[in-house]
N, CA and C of each residue as an Amber inpcrd file, in Angstrom:
protein
   645
  98.0890000  88.7610000 123.4830000  98.1060000  88.1900000 122.1450000
  99.3720000  88.6360000 121.4160000  99.9610000  87.6880000 120.7060000
 101.2140000  87.9780000 120.0050000 100.9770000  88.2180000 118.5140000
 101.9560000  88.8720000 117.8930000 101.8520000  89.2390000 116.4840000
 101.6120000  88.0200000 115.6020000 102.2400000  86.9130000 115.9010000
 102.1090000  85.7240000 115.0600000 100.6750000  85.2370000 114.9600000
  99.8280000  85.6240000 115.9120000  98.4440000  85.1830000 115.9140000
  97.5510000  86.0400000 115.0300000  97.9860000  87.2380000 114.6550000
  97.1300000  88.1210000 113.8610000  97.7530000  88.5440000 112.5370000
  99.0310000  88.2820000 112.3460000  99.7100000  88.7600000 111.1390000
  99.2440000  88.0030000 109.9020000  99.4280000  88.6280000 108.7420000
  99.2390000  87.9460000 107.4650000 100.5300000  87.2050000 107.1620000
 100.4450000  85.8900000 107.0820000 101.6470000  85.0880000 106.8470000
 102.0030000  85.0780000 105.3640000 103.2860000  84.9040000 105.0990000
 103.7930000  84.8570000 103.7220000 103.2310000  85.9960000 102.8730000
 103.4750000  87.2280000 103.2830000 102.8990000  88.3760000 102.5590000
 103.4930000  88.5430000 101.1620000 102.7350000  89.2400000 100.3230000
 103.2370000  89.5680000  98.9860000 104.4370000  90.4960000  99.1460000
 105.5200000  90.1530000  98.5010000 106.7450000  90.9520000  98.5910000
 107.3620000  91.0630000  97.2040000 108.2820000  92.0060000  97.0480000
 108.9600000  92.2010000  95.7660000 110.4540000  92.3150000  96.0010000
 111.1900000  92.2100000  94.9150000 112.6290000  92.4580000  94.9850000
 112.8960000  93.9010000  94.5820000 114.0550000  94.3880000  94.8930000
 114.3720000  95.8080000  94.6840000 114.5660000  96.1780000  93.2270000
 114.7160000  95.1860000  92.3440000 115.0370000  95.5140000  90.9540000
 113.8230000  95.6040000  90.0360000 112.5960000  95.4080000  90.5540000
 111.4420000  95.5910000  89.6800000 111.1490000  97.0910000  89.5700000
 110.4770000  97.4930000  88.4980000 110.1890000  98.9130000  88.3470000
 108.9010000  99.2880000  89.0750000 108.6840000 100.5760000  89.2280000
 107.5610000 101.0140000  90.0580000 106.2060000 100.7920000  89.3790000
 106.1990000 100.6630000  88.0530000 104.9480000 100.3410000  87.3700000
 104.4820000  98.9370000  87.7580000 105.4310000  98.0130000  87.8290000
 105.1100000  96.6460000  88.2460000 104.6310000  96.6310000  89.6930000
 105.3050000  97.4190000  90.5380000 104.9160000  97.4870000  91.9470000
 103.5020000  98.0560000  92.0920000 103.2170000  99.0790000  91.2990000
 101.8950000  99.7150000  91.3520000 100.8050000  98.7440000  90.9300000
 101.0520000  97.9960000  89.8850000 100.0770000  97.0210000  89.4160000
  99.8620000  95.9120000  90.4420000 100.9260000  95.5180000  91.1160000
 100.8260000  94.4680000  92.1260000  99.9940000  94.9290000  93.3200000
 100.2000000  96.1630000  93.7390000  99.3960000  96.7190000  94.8320000
  97.9170000  96.7170000  94.4600000  97.6450000  97.1240000  93.2300000
  96.2600000  97.1770000  92.7620000  95.6490000  95.7810000  92.6690000
  96.3990000  94.8450000  92.1170000  95.9060000  93.4780000  91.9440000
  95.6250000  92.7980000  93.2710000  96.5320000  92.9670000  94.2390000
  96.3980000  92.2980000  95.5310000  95.5580000  93.0950000  96.5270000
  95.1810000  94.3210000  96.1490000  94.3750000  95.1970000  97.0090000
  95.0510000  95.4240000  98.3590000  96.3230000  95.7940000  98.2850000
  97.1150000  96.0710000  99.4800000  97.7320000  97.4600000  99.3530000
  98.3030000  97.9660000 100.4410000  98.8110000  99.3390000 100.4550000
 100.3170000  99.4420000 100.6540000 100.9840000  98.3160000 100.8400000
 102.4430000  98.3580000 101.0430000 103.0550000  97.0320000 100.6250000
 104.2980000  97.0920000 100.2040000 105.0240000  95.8990000  99.7530000
 106.3780000  95.8200000 100.4390000 106.6160000  94.7700000 101.2140000
 107.9670000  94.5540000 101.7330000 108.8970000  94.2360000 100.5610000
 110.1290000  94.6710000 100.6860000 111.1370000  94.4040000  99.6540000
 112.1640000  93.4580000 100.2560000 112.3960000  92.3410000  99.5830000
 113.3130000  91.3260000 100.1170000 114.3940000  90.9770000  99.1040000
 115.4530000  90.3470000  99.6130000 116.4940000  89.8540000  98.7180000
 116.1360000  88.4460000  98.2630000 117.0450000  87.7810000  97.5750000
 116.7720000  86.4460000  97.0280000 116.5860000  85.3940000  98.1200000
 117.0240000  85.7070000  99.3310000 116.8820000  84.7720000 100.4540000
 115.6180000  85.0420000 101.2740000 114.8590000  86.0560000 100.8640000
 113.6320000  86.3810000 101.5890000 113.8550000  87.2650000 102.7970000
 115.0370000  87.8850000 102.8860000 115.3320000  88.7560000 104.0230000
 114.9770000  90.2040000 103.6770000 114.4750000  90.9030000 104.6510000
 113.9620000  92.2590000 104.4400000 115.0650000  93.2250000 104.0150000
 114.7620000  94.0170000 102.9970000 115.6900000  95.0400000 102.5210000
 115.0780000  96.4360000 102.5950000 113.7610000  96.4740000 102.5160000
 113.0830000  97.7560000 102.5180000 111.5810000  97.5580000 102.4780000
 110.8700000  98.6590000 102.3030000 109.4200000  98.5960000 102.1570000
 108.9840000  99.7560000 101.2850000 107.9790000  99.5230000 100.4700000
 107.4410000 100.5700000  99.6070000 105.9440000 100.6620000  99.8560000
 105.4670000 101.8780000 100.0470000 104.0500000 102.1070000 100.3190000
 103.3880000 102.7640000  99.1220000 102.0650000 102.6660000  99.0950000
 101.2920000 103.2510000  98.0130000 101.6050000 104.7370000  97.8350000
 101.7630000 105.4360000  98.9530000 102.0400000 106.8760000  98.8830000
 103.3980000 107.1670000  98.2550000 104.3480000 106.2320000  98.4010000
 105.6630000 106.4230000  97.7880000 105.5400000 106.4850000  96.2590000
 104.6430000 105.6610000  95.7290000 104.4400000 105.6330000  94.2790000
 103.7540000 106.8990000  93.7940000 102.9010000 107.4610000  94.6260000
 102.2260000 108.7070000  94.2510000 103.2180000 109.8570000  94.1290000
 104.2280000 109.8530000  95.0130000 105.2150000 110.9240000  95.0040000
 106.0390000 110.9590000  93.7160000 106.2270000 109.7900000  93.1100000
 107.0590000 109.7410000  91.9010000 106.2390000 109.7040000  90.6180000
 104.9070000 109.7220000  90.7360000 104.0510000 109.7340000  89.5520000
 104.0210000 111.1450000  88.9620000 103.9460000 111.2410000  87.6540000
 103.9350000 112.5640000  87.0050000 102.7050000 113.3770000  87.4040000
 102.8460000 114.6660000  87.4110000 101.7280000 115.5670000  87.6930000
 100.7210000 115.5030000  86.5530000  99.4270000 115.6740000  86.8550000
  98.4110000 115.7160000  85.7860000  98.6800000 116.8430000  84.7820000
  99.4520000 117.8350000  85.1940000  99.7340000 118.9830000  84.3190000
 100.9110000 118.7270000  83.3720000 101.5100000 117.5550000  83.4500000
 102.6800000 117.2700000  82.6250000 102.3380000 117.3080000  81.1340000
 103.3100000 117.6680000  80.3160000 103.1140000 117.7130000  78.8620000
 103.5010000 116.3840000  78.2000000 103.9710000 115.4270000  78.9920000
 104.3470000 114.1290000  78.4470000 103.1020000 113.3340000  78.0810000
 103.1790000 112.5710000  76.9990000 102.0510000 111.6900000  76.6900000
 102.1720000 110.3990000  77.4950000 101.1630000 109.5500000  77.4120000
 101.1070000 108.3580000  78.2500000 102.2750000 107.4140000  77.9860000
 102.7280000 107.3490000  76.7420000 103.8370000 106.4510000  76.4110000
 105.1620000 106.9680000  76.9720000 105.3240000 108.2810000  76.8900000
 106.5400000 108.8860000  77.4370000 106.5910000 108.7210000  78.9500000
 105.4310000 108.8960000  79.6020000 105.3780000 108.7270000  81.0600000
 105.7010000 107.2900000  81.4490000 105.1100000 106.3400000  80.7150000
 105.3500000 104.9260000  81.0120000 106.8240000 104.5850000  80.8270000
 107.4230000 105.1780000  79.7930000 108.8400000 104.9300000  79.5440000
 109.7200000 105.4390000  80.6690000 109.3990000 106.6240000  81.1660000
 110.1640000 107.1930000  82.2740000 110.0000000 106.3700000  83.5480000
 108.7400000 106.0180000  83.8630000 108.4680000 105.2880000  85.1040000
 109.0600000 103.8800000  85.0860000 109.1610000 103.3060000  83.8980000
 109.7140000 101.9490000  83.8080000 111.2010000 101.9150000  84.1610000
 111.8260000 103.0940000  84.1320000 113.2500000 103.1610000  84.4710000
 113.4870000 103.3640000  85.9680000 112.4310000 103.7110000  86.6920000
 112.5530000 103.9210000  88.1370000 112.3270000 102.5860000  88.8470000
 113.3140000 102.1540000  89.5980000 113.2320000 100.8740000  90.2890000
 112.7480000 101.0680000  91.7260000 112.2330000  99.9940000  92.2740000
 111.7670000 100.0120000  93.6560000 112.8850000 100.4420000  94.6030000
 114.1110000 100.0190000  94.3230000 115.2400000 100.3760000  95.1870000
 115.4640000 101.8880000  95.2530000 115.0200000 102.6070000  94.2230000
 115.2280000 104.0450000  94.1710000 114.3140000 104.8150000  95.1160000
 113.1870000 104.2500000  95.4710000 112.2280000 104.9930000  96.2980000
 111.8300000 104.2760000  97.5890000 112.2710000 103.0370000  97.7760000
 111.8560000 102.2920000  98.9620000 112.4750000 102.8790000 100.2330000
 111.8060000 102.6680000 101.3360000 112.3680000 103.0170000 102.6470000
 113.3220000 101.9060000 103.0490000 114.5850000 102.2660000 103.2480000
 115.5900000 101.2410000 103.5340000 115.7020000 100.9190000 105.0160000
 115.5250000 101.9280000 105.8600000 115.5980000 101.6870000 107.3090000
 114.2200000 101.2430000 107.7940000 113.9630000  99.9610000 107.6310000
 112.6270000  99.4330000 107.9020000 112.4470000  99.1250000 109.3860000
 111.3200000  99.5740000 109.9120000 110.9500000  99.2210000 111.2840000
 110.1840000  97.9090000 111.2250000 110.6260000  96.9200000 111.9630000
 109.9920000  95.6060000 111.9330000 109.6390000  95.1480000 113.3450000
 108.8660000  94.0900000 113.4120000 108.5690000  93.4480000 114.6970000
 108.8130000  91.9540000 114.5620000 108.9830000  91.3160000 115.6930000
 109.1880000  89.8750000 115.7490000 107.8400000  89.1790000 115.9130000
 107.6810000  87.9710000 115.4040000 106.4090000  87.2540000 115.5670000
 106.0020000  87.0750000 117.0220000 106.9800000  87.0800000 117.9290000
 106.6770000  86.8840000 119.3480000 106.3470000  88.1910000 120.0680000
 106.4200000  89.3210000 119.3650000 106.0780000  90.6050000 119.9790000
 104.5850000  90.6460000 120.2920000 104.2070000  91.4770000 121.2490000
 102.7970000  91.6320000 121.6000000 102.1500000  92.6560000 120.6880000
 100.8330000  92.4940000 120.4600000 100.1500000  93.3900000 119.5250000
 100.1290000  94.8320000 120.0300000 100.0950000  95.0170000 121.3580000
 100.0980000  96.3840000 121.8680000 101.4230000  97.0850000 121.5850000
 102.5110000  96.3140000 121.5160000 103.8120000  96.9060000 121.1710000
 103.8210000  97.3390000 119.7070000 103.2070000  96.5160000 118.8430000
 103.1200000  96.8730000 117.4270000 102.2800000  98.1310000 117.2520000
 101.1780000  98.2210000 117.9970000 100.3080000  99.4040000 117.9120000
 101.0630000 100.6510000 118.3440000 101.8320000 100.5470000 119.4210000
 102.6030000 101.6890000 119.9190000 103.6440000 102.1290000 118.8890000
 104.3190000 101.1690000 118.2720000 105.3440000 101.4800000 117.2750000
 104.7150000 102.1940000 116.0770000 103.5570000 101.7250000 115.6470000
 102.8890000 102.3390000 114.5000000 102.4600000 103.7700000 114.8110000
 101.9090000 103.9680000 116.0070000 101.4770000 105.3060000 116.4110000
 102.6740000 106.2420000 116.5460000 103.7200000 105.7810000 117.2210000
 104.8960000 106.6240000 117.4550000 105.6160000 107.0230000 116.1690000
 105.5330000 106.1470000 115.1570000 106.2500000 106.4070000 113.9090000
 105.3410000 106.8070000 112.7500000 104.0440000 106.9460000 113.0550000
 103.0660000 107.3650000 112.0530000 103.1080000 106.4910000 110.8010000
 103.0690000 105.1830000 111.0110000 103.0580000 104.2360000 109.8920000
 101.8750000 103.2860000 110.0500000 101.4630000 102.7000000 108.9310000
 100.2590000 101.8760000 108.9550000 100.4920000 100.3890000 108.8990000
 101.7580000  99.9630000 108.8460000 102.0380000  98.5330000 108.7840000
 103.4750000  98.2270000 109.1410000 103.7030000  96.9990000 109.5870000
 105.0420000  96.5740000 110.0000000 105.3540000  95.1910000 109.4360000
 106.4690000  95.0470000 108.7160000 106.9050000  93.7080000 108.3420000
 107.2340000  92.9160000 109.6040000 106.9220000  91.6460000 109.5720000
 107.2170000  90.7690000 110.7100000 108.3890000  89.8800000 110.3030000
 109.4800000  89.9860000 111.0300000 110.7090000  89.2970000 110.6430000
 111.3030000  88.5110000 111.8080000 112.0040000  87.4550000 111.4470000
 112.7740000  86.7180000 112.4320000 114.0250000  87.5370000 112.7650000
 114.7740000  87.0670000 113.7570000 115.9560000  87.8140000 114.1910000
 116.9940000  87.9860000 113.0870000 117.0320000  87.0490000 112.1270000
 118.0020000  87.1550000 111.0340000 117.4880000  87.9830000 109.8610000
 116.3050000  88.6020000 110.0180000 115.7610000  89.4480000 108.9680000
 114.8400000  88.7410000 107.9930000 114.6230000  87.4450000 108.1680000
 113.7440000  86.6960000 107.2710000 112.3000000  87.1560000 107.4350000
 111.6830000  87.5620000 106.3420000 110.3020000  88.0370000 106.3640000
 109.3460000  86.8600000 106.5030000 108.4790000  86.9060000 107.5050000
 107.5160000  85.8200000 107.7130000 106.0700000  86.3150000 107.7250000
 105.8730000  87.6380000 107.7490000 104.5100000  88.1370000 107.7860000
 104.4710000  89.6510000 107.7350000 103.2690000  90.1820000 107.8230000
 103.0820000  91.6290000 107.9160000 101.8670000  91.8770000 108.7950000
 101.9310000  92.9220000 109.6130000 100.8130000  93.2980000 110.4670000
 100.4770000  94.7490000 110.1640000  99.1910000  95.0440000 110.0230000
  98.7590000  96.3940000 109.6510000  97.8240000  96.9670000 110.7050000
  97.5310000  98.2480000 110.5470000  96.6160000  98.9020000 111.4680000
  95.2380000  98.2600000 111.4290000  94.8560000  97.7060000 110.2790000
  93.5650000  97.0250000 110.1760000  93.5210000  95.7960000 111.0790000
  94.6270000  95.0740000 111.1570000  94.6980000  93.9040000 112.0390000
  94.5290000  94.3240000 113.4930000  95.1450000  95.4560000 113.8450000
  95.0410000  95.9650000 115.2120000  93.6160000  96.4250000 115.5010000
  92.9870000  97.1130000 114.5390000  91.6270000  97.6160000 114.7360000
  90.6450000  96.4680000 114.9680000  90.8440000  95.3570000 114.2550000
  89.9610000  94.2060000 114.4280000  90.0160000  93.7020000 115.8730000
  91.2250000  93.6790000 116.4410000  91.3650000  93.2230000 117.8260000
  90.8040000  94.2620000 118.7980000  90.8720000  95.5340000 118.4120000
  90.3020000  96.6050000 119.2240000  88.7860000  96.4210000 119.3290000
  88.1620000  96.0570000 118.2140000  86.7180000  95.7860000 118.1910000
  86.3880000  94.6220000 119.1300000  87.2080000  93.5860000 119.0690000
  86.9860000  92.4230000 119.9330000  87.1980000  92.7780000 121.4040000
  88.1990000  93.6150000 121.6640000  88.5260000  94.0000000 123.0360000
  87.3320000  94.6310000 123.7400000  86.5770000  95.4530000 123.0120000
  85.4420000  96.1460000 123.6070000  84.1210000  95.3950000 123.4270000
  84.1880000  94.1930000 122.8680000  82.9850000  93.3850000 122.7400000
  81.8760000  94.0650000 121.9710000  82.2220000  94.8030000 120.9250000
  81.2290000  95.6080000 120.2140000  80.2220000  94.7830000 119.4190000
  80.4960000  93.5190000 119.1940000  79.5700000  92.6860000 118.4310000
  78.5060000  92.0420000 119.3250000  78.6060000  92.2390000 120.6190000
  77.6210000  91.6870000 121.5540000  76.8720000  92.8080000 122.2460000
  75.5860000  92.5800000 122.4800000  74.7850000  93.5850000 123.1560000
  74.9570000  93.4550000 124.6620000  74.9980000  94.5830000 125.3490000
  75.1390000  94.5590000 126.7980000  75.1350000  95.9540000 127.3800000
  75.3870000  96.0380000 128.6670000  75.4610000  97.3260000 129.3510000
  76.9250000  97.7480000 129.3960000  77.1910000  98.9450000 128.8910000
  78.5650000  99.4740000 128.8550000  78.7180000 100.4960000 129.9710000
  79.6140000 100.1830000 130.8970000  79.8540000 101.0330000 132.0660000
  81.2270000 101.6710000 131.9520000  81.2850000 102.9830000 132.0730000
  82.5550000 103.7050000 132.1080000  82.6380000 104.4240000 133.4430000
  83.7110000 104.1690000 134.1920000  83.8100000 104.7410000 135.5340000
  85.2590000 104.9720000 135.9240000  85.4450000 105.8660000 136.8660000
  86.7650000 106.0880000 137.4590000  86.8760000 105.1870000 138.6760000
  87.9510000 104.4050000 138.7000000  88.1950000 103.5180000 139.8300000
  89.3310000 104.0630000 140.6750000  89.2230000 103.9400000 141.9790000
  90.3530000 104.3340000 142.8220000  91.5250000 103.3870000 142.5960000
  92.7270000 103.9130000 142.6970000  93.9310000 103.0950000 142.5090000
  94.1500000 102.2720000 143.7770000  93.4480000 101.1300000 143.8330000
  93.4900000 100.2990000 145.0250000  93.6000000  98.8330000 144.6230000
  94.4400000  98.0900000 145.3070000  94.6240000  96.6780000 144.9890000
  93.3050000  95.9230000 145.1400000  93.0260000  95.0740000 144.1610000
  91.8410000  94.2290000 144.2370000  90.5580000  94.8770000 143.7750000
  90.6390000  96.1310000 143.2830000  89.4250000  96.8510000 142.8910000
  88.6980000  96.1520000 141.7440000  89.4210000  95.7630000 140.7130000
  88.7990000  95.0790000 139.5880000  88.2290000  93.7280000 139.9930000
  88.9470000  93.0370000 140.8560000  88.4680000  91.7350000 141.3330000
  87.1660000  91.8900000 142.0970000  87.0510000  92.9360000 142.9020000
  85.8360000  93.1680000 143.6820000  84.6480000  93.4490000 142.7640000
  84.8620000  94.3140000 141.7680000  83.7700000  94.6450000 140.8540000
  83.3570000  93.4240000 140.0310000  84.3310000  92.6680000 139.5820000
  84.0310000  91.4550000 138.8180000  83.1950000  90.4900000 139.6420000
  83.5250000  90.3630000 140.9190000  82.8080000  89.4450000 141.8090000
  81.3550000  89.8660000 142.0160000  81.1230000  91.1590000 142.2660000
  79.7420000  91.5990000 142.5250000  78.8870000  91.4760000 141.2640000
  79.5020000  91.6910000 140.1120000  78.7640000  91.5330000 138.8550000
  78.3910000  90.0690000 138.6520000  79.3350000  89.1780000 138.8900000
  79.0690000  87.7410000 138.7470000  78.0330000  87.2630000 139.7560000
  78.1430000  87.7310000 140.9880000  77.1990000  87.3170000 142.0400000
  75.7760000  87.7950000 141.7530000  75.6760000  88.9020000 140.9800000
  74.3510000  89.4320000 140.6360000  73.7760000  88.7520000 139.3910000
  74.5590000  87.8440000 138.7930000  74.0870000  87.1220000 137.6160000
  74.5630000  87.6860000 136.2920000  75.5020000  88.6190000 136.3500000
  76.0160000  89.2140000 135.1230000  77.2640000  88.5190000 134.6140000
  77.5350000  88.7110000 133.3480000  78.7230000  88.1480000 132.7310000
  79.4900000  89.2710000 132.0410000  80.7760000  89.3880000 132.3440000
  81.5990000  90.4430000 131.7510000  82.0380000  90.0190000 130.3480000
  81.5960000  90.8060000 129.3590000  81.9670000  90.5550000 127.9670000
  83.3750000  91.0660000 127.6950000  83.6580000  92.2550000 128.1960000
  84.9780000  92.8490000 127.9910000  85.2830000  93.8190000 129.1150000
  86.5710000  94.0320000 129.3270000  87.0000000  94.9810000 130.3430000
  88.3310000  95.5950000 129.9120000  88.4430000  96.8950000 130.0660000
  89.6890000  97.5830000 129.6940000  89.8990000  98.7450000 130.6460000
  91.1480000  99.0250000 130.9550000  91.4660000 100.1480000 131.8390000
  92.4070000 101.1170000 131.1400000  92.2540000 102.3900000 131.4620000
  93.0830000 103.4460000 130.9040000  93.4930000 104.3780000 132.0300000
  94.5400000 105.1490000 131.7880000  94.9550000 106.1270000 132.7770000
  93.8770000 107.1960000 132.9280000  93.6150000 107.5990000 134.1750000
  92.6560000 108.6480000 134.4350000  93.3160000 110.0120000 134.3460000
  92.6520000 111.0070000 134.8770000  93.1860000 112.3640000 134.8230000
  94.4150000 112.5370000 135.7180000  94.5380000 111.6820000 136.7330000
  95.7170000 111.7130000 137.6030000  96.2950000 110.3120000 137.6910000
  97.5060000 110.2300000 138.1920000  98.1620000 108.9280000 138.3200000
  97.5580000 108.0800000 139.4240000  96.6510000 108.6840000 140.1930000
  96.0410000 107.9790000 141.3160000  94.6900000 107.3440000 140.9650000
  94.2830000 107.4640000 139.7110000  92.9970000 106.8910000 139.3380000
  93.0830000 106.2160000 137.9780000  92.1510000 105.2970000 137.7360000
  92.0840000 104.5840000 136.4680000  90.6780000 104.6930000 135.9050000
  90.5980000 104.8680000 134.6030000  89.3180000 104.8760000 133.9170000
  89.0700000 103.4700000 133.3990000  87.9420000 102.9070000 133.7750000
  87.6370000 101.5150000 133.4380000  86.3730000 101.4460000 132.5820000
  86.4260000 100.6460000 131.5400000  85.2600000 100.4010000 130.6870000
  84.9310000  98.9170000 130.7660000  83.7190000  98.6200000 131.2160000
  83.2780000  97.2360000 131.3630000  81.9830000  97.0490000 130.5790000
  81.9160000  95.9730000 129.8090000  80.6760000  95.6370000 129.1180000
  80.1330000  94.3500000 129.7060000  78.8450000  94.3920000 130.0480000
  78.2340000  93.2990000 130.8250000  76.9570000  92.8230000 130.1510000
  76.7620000  91.5150000 130.1240000  75.5040000  90.9490000 129.6630000
  74.8400000  90.2160000 130.8210000  73.5200000  90.0540000 130.7310000
  72.7990000  89.3160000 131.7660000  72.2030000  90.1870000 132.8560000
  72.4840000  91.4880000 132.8320000  71.9330000  92.4230000 133.8160000
  71.3650000  93.6440000 133.1040000  70.3310000  94.2250000 133.7210000
  69.7850000  95.4610000 133.1920000  70.6540000  96.6390000 133.6450000
  70.4810000  97.7530000 132.9730000  71.2920000  98.9330000 133.2640000
  71.1700000  99.3700000 134.7240000  69.9460000  99.3610000 135.2490000
  69.7520000  99.7940000 136.6410000  70.3890000  98.8240000 137.6330000
  70.4440000  97.5360000 137.2640000  71.0670000  96.5350000 138.1350000
  72.5780000  96.7380000 138.1790000  73.1680000  97.0070000 137.0250000
  74.6090000  97.2530000 136.9600000  74.9640000  98.4820000 137.7800000
  74.1680000  99.5160000 137.6200000  74.3990000 100.7530000 138.3570000
  74.3680000 100.4980000 139.8680000  73.3990000  99.7070000 140.3060000
  73.2000000  99.4580000 141.7390000  74.3380000  98.6430000 142.3580000
  74.7150000  97.5360000 141.6990000  75.7040000  96.6410000 142.3120000
  77.1250000  97.1980000 142.2580000  77.4040000  98.0590000 141.2630000
  78.7730000  98.5750000 141.1360000  78.9980000  99.8910000 141.8720000
  77.9220000 100.5850000 142.2020000  78.0320000 101.9140000 142.8130000
  78.9940000 101.9900000 143.9960000  78.9640000 101.0390000 144.9370000
  79.8590000 101.1390000 146.0980000  81.3470000 101.0510000 145.7550000
  81.6620000 100.5940000 144.5430000  83.0620000 100.3610000 144.1900000
  83.6180000 101.4090000 143.2390000  82.7530000 102.3540000 142.8580000
  83.1790000 103.3620000 141.8860000  83.4880000 104.6940000 142.5530000
  84.5500000 105.3100000 142.0920000  84.8530000 106.6580000 142.5770000
  83.9770000 107.6790000 141.8630000  83.7460000 107.4200000 140.5630000
  82.8630000 108.2820000 139.7900000  82.3120000 107.5280000 138.5980000
  80.9950000 107.5720000 138.3990000  80.3830000 106.9830000 137.2310000
  80.4420000 108.0200000 136.0980000  81.1150000 107.6540000 135.0230000
  81.2790000 108.5660000 133.8990000  80.1400000 108.3990000 132.8940000
  79.8000000 107.1430000 132.6050000  78.7580000 106.8880000 131.6050000
  78.2590000 105.4610000 131.7560000  76.9660000 105.2620000 131.4940000
  76.4060000 103.9200000 131.4630000  75.3180000 103.8990000 130.4140000
  75.3320000 102.8670000 129.5690000  74.3510000 102.7820000 128.4850000
  74.2320000 101.3360000 128.0190000  73.0660000 101.0060000 127.4900000
  72.8530000  99.6990000 126.8830000  73.1450000  99.8190000 125.3940000
  74.1140000  99.0740000 124.9360000  74.5350000  99.1960000 123.5320000
  74.6430000  97.8210000 122.8730000
């Protein structure tokens, strides 16, 4: 799945010359946590996050009154606090690449831009989490099997075949690296079979059964 299929298109964005009070109100109004900053042509210039605004807000211990604080904050522009070196992704990028970039850089969202920098969308960790839920078929009831598979060609195909031949239907399947490079940890969710049936038909193909449960 590509970013263009899950991103929020035409995201709310601001220009660099608005003040941070306006940016804060916009975040609150739109119920979002970050604002891409663009120029007059819609090309990315920076990004401002909710936490950036917290850093420049006065301390509760300040002796300034509310009017004085508002006056000071109105002079601070988005350009003064925005992140200028923005990490972006292309609409044709894969969602797993976006997830990796977010994890590696400890960020919760990525502007989606064309090669010329034109902003066309935004993808957030929430968008990724929704697909994670779908990946594991958590909205459907079934038998969830977690097992170590030997690193052998055709192993997944063999297990899929025996499950289908027994009358089961695979809702979801995902593989992860095992404890060594020679094994894979596989999670399969199956409907149409009871737990004992899944255990029986898959046993010959598993190196180790880690967990099995009806969920």
